[in-house]
Backbone as CSV, one residue per row, in Angstrom:
resi,resn,N_x,N_y,N_z,CA_x,CA_y,CA_z,C_x,C_y,C_z
1,MET,1.025,-1.109,0.165,0.021,0.121,-0.277,1.100,0.663,0.291
2,SER,0.670,1.869,-1.288,1.460,3.063,-0.697,0.893,4.476,-0.215
3,VAL,1.578,5.223,0.427,1.206,6.458,1.002,1.402,7.681,0.615
4,PRO,1.017,8.609,0.195,1.322,9.882,-0.574,2.474,10.444,1.009
5,ASP,3.895,11.014,0.257,4.834,11.919,0.986,4.246,12.589,1.695
6,LEU,4.965,12.738,2.135,4.740,13.877,3.982,4.933,15.189,3.541
7,THR,4.052,15.894,3.045,4.792,17.862,2.544,5.480,17.866,4.178
8,PRO,6.621,18.937,3.738,6.951,20.041,4.704,5.797,20.929,5.597
9,ARG,5.026,20.966,5.084,3.791,21.799,5.769,2.956,20.605,6.863
10,GLU,2.345,19.759,6.338,1.901,18.724,6.643,2.830,18.218,8.497
11,ALA,4.283,18.025,8.077,5.324,17.836,9.216,5.335,18.852,10.404
12,ALA,5.181,19.878,10.075,4.647,20.871,11.073,3.180,20.965,11.386
13,ARG,2.136,21.164,10.855,1.068,20.675,11.014,1.049,20.114,12.105
14,TRP,1.222,18.177,12.216,1.700,17.269,13.025,2.079,17.762,14.484
15,ALA,3.230,18.225,13.863,3.978,18.464,15.417,3.465,19.542,16.012
16,GLY,2.721,20.424,15.597,2.170,21.398,16.552,0.998,20.168,17.295
17,ARG,0.230,19.767,16.399,-0.437,18.849,17.240,-0.168,17.974,18.041
18,CYS,1.425,17.625,17.762,1.932,16.911,19.111,2.268,18.081,20.520
19,GLY,1.908,19.043,20.116,2.521,20.764,21.472,3.788,20.732,20.747
20,LEU,4.373,20.394,19.814,6.251,20.672,19.295,6.177,22.200,18.392
21,SER,7.022,22.608,18.895,6.931,24.241,17.793,8.352,23.235,16.921
22,LEU,7.826,23.446,15.512,9.000,23.516,14.443,9.365,24.303,13.708
23,PRO,10.613,25.038,13.739,11.178,25.753,13.109,10.754,25.594,11.688
24,ALA,10.760,26.639,11.262,10.295,26.618,9.166,11.145,26.521,8.765
25,ASP,12.901,26.393,9.518,14.016,25.296,8.604,14.122,23.407,8.707
26,ARG,13.280,23.370,9.925,13.509,21.858,10.140,12.216,21.294,9.202
27,HIS,11.323,22.114,8.957,10.083,21.335,7.862,10.712,20.307,7.390
28,ALA,11.222,20.669,6.670,11.571,19.508,5.050,12.268,18.852,5.968
29,PRO,14.045,18.799,6.695,14.547,17.529,7.228,13.007,16.477,8.053
30,VAL,12.423,17.090,8.755,11.499,16.362,9.795,10.579,15.562,8.774
31,ALA,10.013,15.868,7.745,9.190,15.725,6.500,9.879,14.155,6.161
32,ALA,11.172,14.481,5.642,12.279,13.549,4.619,12.182,12.336,6.176
33,THR,12.367,12.476,7.442,12.773,11.288,8.092,11.493,10.971,8.676
34,ALA,10.425,11.114,8.945,9.110,10.909,9.109,8.626,9.933,7.786
35,GLN,9.606,10.144,6.478,8.536,9.624,5.047,9.867,7.868,5.506
36,TYR,10.915,8.525,5.833,12.109,7.143,5.773,11.437,6.010,6.833
37,ILE,10.936,6.663,7.989,11.061,5.791,8.935,9.750,5.009,8.370
38,HIS,8.393,5.731,7.878,7.694,5.063,7.320,7.736,3.818,6.519
39,SER,8.404,4.221,5.736,8.857,3.429,4.694,9.850,1.791,5.492
40,VAL,10.259,2.519,6.560,11.280,0.901,7.630,10.384,0.554,7.752
41,VAL,9.161,0.611,8.252,7.876,-0.091,8.876,6.507,-0.955,7.876
42,ALA,6.711,0.007,7.000,6.201,-0.759,5.587,6.444,-1.829,5.198
43,VAL,8.529,-1.978,5.502,8.481,-3.029,4.584,8.948,-3.957,6.179
44,LEU,8.707,-3.786,7.424,8.880,-4.674,8.383,7.599,-5.322,8.825
45,ARG,6.361,-4.939,7.692,4.867,-5.402,7.872,4.837,-6.046,7.296
46,GLU,5.889,-6.031,6.141,5.266,-7.506,5.146,6.576,-8.728,5.211
47,LEU,6.858,-8.833,6.256,8.452,-9.852,6.628,7.035,-10.619,7.433
48,ASP,7.007,-12.102,6.608,6.691,-13.542,7.412,7.489,-14.251,8.465
49,PHE,6.694,-13.828,9.863,7.882,-13.967,10.775,7.712,-16.319,10.766
50,GLY,6.165,-16.298,10.273,5.453,-17.599,10.360,5.660,-18.125,11.780
51,GLU,6.612,-18.814,12.459,6.029,-19.707,13.690,7.373,-18.941,15.186
52,VAL,8.012,-17.760,14.371,8.843,-17.274,15.164,8.196,-16.734,16.930
53,PRO,8.532,-17.065,17.903,7.626,-16.683,18.951,8.837,-15.133,19.067
54,PRO,7.285,-13.828,19.560,8.130,-13.097,20.551,9.545,-13.140,21.275
55,ALA,10.207,-12.472,21.416,11.331,-12.240,22.263,10.862,-12.526,23.523
56,ALA,9.837,-11.961,24.010,9.425,-11.665,25.089,8.924,-13.368,25.592
57,HIS,8.193,-13.977,24.727,7.696,-15.379,25.086,9.120,-16.578,25.079
58,ARG,10.465,-16.461,24.436,11.599,-16.887,24.752,11.690,-16.878,26.322
59,VAL,11.944,-15.469,26.839,12.696,-15.218,28.055,11.661,-16.058,29.108
60,HIS,10.447,-15.709,28.770,9.143,-16.523,29.791,9.445,-18.160,29.742
61,HIS,10.330,-18.747,29.511,10.229,-19.996,28.530,11.845,-20.553,29.423
62,GLY,12.463,-19.551,29.661,13.971,-20.281,30.267,14.919,-20.338,28.600
63,GLU,14.978,-19.284,27.911,15.136,-19.315,26.904,16.393,-18.144,26.803
64,GLU,16.370,-17.526,28.183,17.007,-15.932,27.975,17.783,-15.961,27.470
65,GLU,18.693,-14.993,26.599,19.695,-14.717,26.037,20.309,-13.834,26.967
66,PRO,21.969,-13.995,26.519,22.245,-12.813,27.981,22.155,-11.097,26.981
67,LEU,22.126,-10.120,27.710,21.842,-8.880,27.412,23.369,-8.098,26.707
68,ASP,23.642,-8.026,25.375,24.141,-7.199,25.001,24.113,-5.912,24.004
69,ALA,24.444,-4.750,24.535,24.266,-3.494,24.185,25.026,-2.904,23.341
70,ALA,26.481,-3.675,22.480,27.233,-3.722,21.686,26.179,-3.010,20.232
71,VAL,27.104,-2.150,19.900,26.407,-1.577,18.298,27.028,-2.010,17.523
C-alpha cells in the first residue's frame, strides 16, 4: 500500500498537534525523516515471521539470552 509523501507543511502541522514548536527550517528535514521511518515500517510489516515466537515468549520459557548493548 502506497502512502503519499509527507509534505513539510504537514510535518509542521503534525508537530504542532503534538505540542512541538517546529522552526520553519526544520519542516523539510522532519518530513523526510518521517517518510523514511514510514518506509522502513512498511517493509517490516511485509516480513513473514512464521512460527517464530516473540522475544518475550523466549524469556518467559527459560531461553533468556545474555544482554548485549554493543552497537
